[in-house]
C-alpha positions as CSV (number, residue, x, y, z in Angstrom):
1,M,8.1,12.2,-13.2
2,N,8.7,9.5,-15.8
3,I,10.0,5.9,-15.7
4,R,12.3,4.8,-18.5
5,P,14.9,2.2,-19.2
6,I,18.4,3.1,-18.0
7,E,20.8,4.5,-20.6
8,P,24.6,4.8,-20.4
9,K,24.3,8.6,-19.7
10,D,22.5,7.6,-16.4
11,N,25.3,5.5,-15.0
12,A,27.1,8.1,-12.9
13,A,23.8,9.5,-11.5
14,I,22.4,6.2,-10.4
15,E,25.7,5.1,-8.9
16,R,25.8,8.3,-6.8
17,I,22.2,7.8,-5.7
18,I,22.9,4.2,-4.6
19,K,26.1,5.0,-2.8
20,E,24.7,8.1,-1.0
21,S,21.6,6.2,0.1
22,L,23.6,3.3,1.5
23,E,26.0,5.8,3.2
24,S,23.0,7.7,4.8
25,F,22.0,4.4,6.6
26,G,25.6,3.4,7.4
27,L,25.2,0.5,5.0
28,N,28.3,1.2,2.8
29,L,29.6,-2.2,3.8
30,P,31.2,-5.1,1.9
31,G,28.5,-7.5,0.9
32,T,26.1,-4.8,-0.2
33,A,25.3,-3.1,-3.6
34,Y,27.8,-0.4,-2.6
35,F,30.7,-2.7,-3.7
36,D,29.0,-4.4,-6.7
37,P,31.5,-4.5,-9.6
38,Q,28.9,-3.5,-12.2
39,L,27.8,-0.4,-10.2
40,R,29.7,2.0,-12.5
41,Q,28.2,0.6,-15.7
42,L,24.6,-0.4,-14.8
43,A,23.2,0.4,-18.2
44,E,25.7,-1.9,-19.9
45,Y,25.3,-4.6,-17.3
46,Y,21.5,-4.7,-17.4
47,N,21.3,-4.5,-21.1
48,S,23.7,-7.4,-21.6
49,D,21.0,-10.0,-21.0
50,P,17.4,-9.9,-22.3
51,R,16.1,-11.4,-19.0
52,M,17.5,-8.4,-17.0
53,A,16.4,-4.7,-17.1
54,Y,16.8,-1.5,-15.1
55,W,14.6,1.5,-15.0
56,V,15.3,5.0,-13.8
57,A,12.8,7.6,-12.5
58,V,13.5,10.9,-14.0
59,T,12.1,14.5,-13.7
60,D,10.7,16.4,-16.6
61,D,14.1,17.7,-17.4
62,D,15.5,14.1,-17.4
63,T,17.3,14.3,-14.1
64,V,17.7,10.8,-12.5
65,V,16.1,10.6,-9.1
66,G,16.0,6.9,-8.6
67,G,15.9,3.4,-10.1
68,A,15.2,-0.3,-9.7
69,G,16.1,-3.4,-11.7
70,I,15.5,-7.1,-12.3
71,G,18.6,-9.2,-12.5
72,T,19.3,-12.9,-12.7
73,F,20.0,-14.8,-9.5
74,G,23.0,-17.1,-9.7
75,K,22.4,-20.1,-11.9
76,E,18.7,-20.2,-11.2
77,T,16.5,-20.0,-14.3
78,E,13.1,-19.5,-12.5
79,V,14.3,-17.0,-9.9
80,C,15.1,-13.4,-10.6
81,E,16.1,-10.7,-8.1
82,L,14.6,-7.2,-7.6
83,Q,17.8,-5.1,-7.3
84,K,19.0,-1.6,-6.5
85,L,15.7,0.1,-5.6
86,Y,16.9,3.6,-4.5
87,I,15.2,7.0,-4.6
88,I,16.8,10.3,-3.6
89,P,15.3,11.8,-0.4
90,E,13.7,14.8,-2.2
91,A,11.7,12.4,-4.4
92,Q,10.6,10.0,-1.7
93,G,7.0,9.8,-0.7
94,K,5.7,10.4,-4.2
95,G,4.9,6.8,-5.2
96,L,8.1,6.4,-7.3
97,S,9.2,3.2,-5.5
98,R,5.8,1.7,-6.1
99,L,5.9,2.6,-9.8
100,L,9.4,1.2,-10.1
101,V,8.6,-2.1,-8.3
102,Q,5.5,-2.6,-10.4
103,K,7.4,-2.0,-13.6
104,A,10.1,-4.5,-12.4
105,L,7.6,-7.1,-11.4
106,D,5.7,-6.8,-14.7
107,F,8.9,-7.5,-16.5
108,A,9.9,-10.3,-14.1
109,A,6.6,-12.1,-14.6
110,Q,7.4,-12.4,-18.3
111,H,10.7,-14.3,-17.7
112,Y,10.6,-15.9,-14.2
113,R,8.4,-17.7,-11.8
114,Y,9.8,-16.1,-8.6
115,C,11.2,-12.8,-7.6
116,Y,13.7,-12.7,-4.7
117,L,15.2,-9.7,-2.9
118,E,17.6,-8.9,-0.2
119,T,17.5,-5.8,2.1
120,F,18.0,-4.7,5.7
121,D,15.5,-4.9,8.6
122,R,16.2,-1.3,9.5
123,L,14.8,-0.1,6.1
124,E,11.3,-0.2,7.4
125,V,9.6,1.7,4.6
126,A,11.1,-0.5,2.0
127,N,10.2,-3.7,3.9
128,A,6.6,-2.5,4.2
129,L,6.5,-1.8,0.4
130,Y,7.7,-5.3,-0.3
131,L,5.0,-6.8,1.8
132,K,2.3,-4.7,0.1
133,F,3.5,-6.2,-3.2
134,G,2.9,-9.7,-1.9
135,F,6.5,-10.6,-1.1
136,R,6.9,-13.2,1.7
137,Q,9.7,-12.8,4.2
138,L,12.2,-15.7,4.4
139,E,14.1,-16.8,7.4
140,R,17.4,-17.0,5.5
141,P,18.8,-16.0,2.2
142,L,18.6,-18.2,-0.9
143,D,21.7,-20.1,-1.6
144,G,24.0,-18.3,-4.0
145,T,23.5,-14.8,-2.6
146,E,26.2,-12.2,-3.3
147,H,25.0,-9.7,-0.7
148,N,25.9,-11.5,2.5
149,A,25.6,-8.3,4.6
150,C,21.8,-8.2,4.2
151,D,19.6,-9.4,7.1
152,A,16.2,-9.5,5.5
153,W,15.1,-11.6,2.5
154,Y,11.9,-11.9,0.6
155,I,10.4,-13.9,-2.2
156,K,7.3,-13.5,-4.4
157,D,5.6,-16.1,-6.6
158,L,5.0,-14.5,-10.0
159,T,2.6,-17.0,-11.4
160,P,-0.8,-15.3,-12.3
161,A,-2.8,-17.1,-9.6
162,N,-0.5,-15.7,-7.0
163,E,0.1,-12.2,-8.2
164,A,-1.0,-9.4,-5.9
165,S,-1.1,-5.8,-6.8
166,A,0.3,-3.2,-4.4
167,V,-2.1,-1.5,-2.1
168,N,-2.3,2.2,-2.7
169,E,-0.7,4.2,0.0
């Protein structure tokens, strides 16, 4: 498996992965990534701003099996958002999520002070991963959220004194 920046040829595959994942949990709801207007053109969206990036996990034959990104958060200049972390079921449990999150946080630390994310309580494996990376759960979303269906919110201080590496699973 390899991790590389998203390319336009990856758009359809990662859109399908995101939608199928949300559908599998019954989370294909308004107020989730399922209905994000940029979902069909993620490569173009993330490549439109040097403070944003998206990476895909691919097999040796370049088949996309997952991805994750860093996006801006509203008008905030010190806060980014970890976005669209999804892995196909067949590739789960192999450490890809951990690699994608680390890649995203390394990038985020170069541009932001905090990294925010929104998810769902029922996604227990994902929530455990965020805690391992040093995210702190919040009681409510940050002002300016676009994903109002989410029910779990996290933030991580990216300053060097507060960085924490993921614990190996």
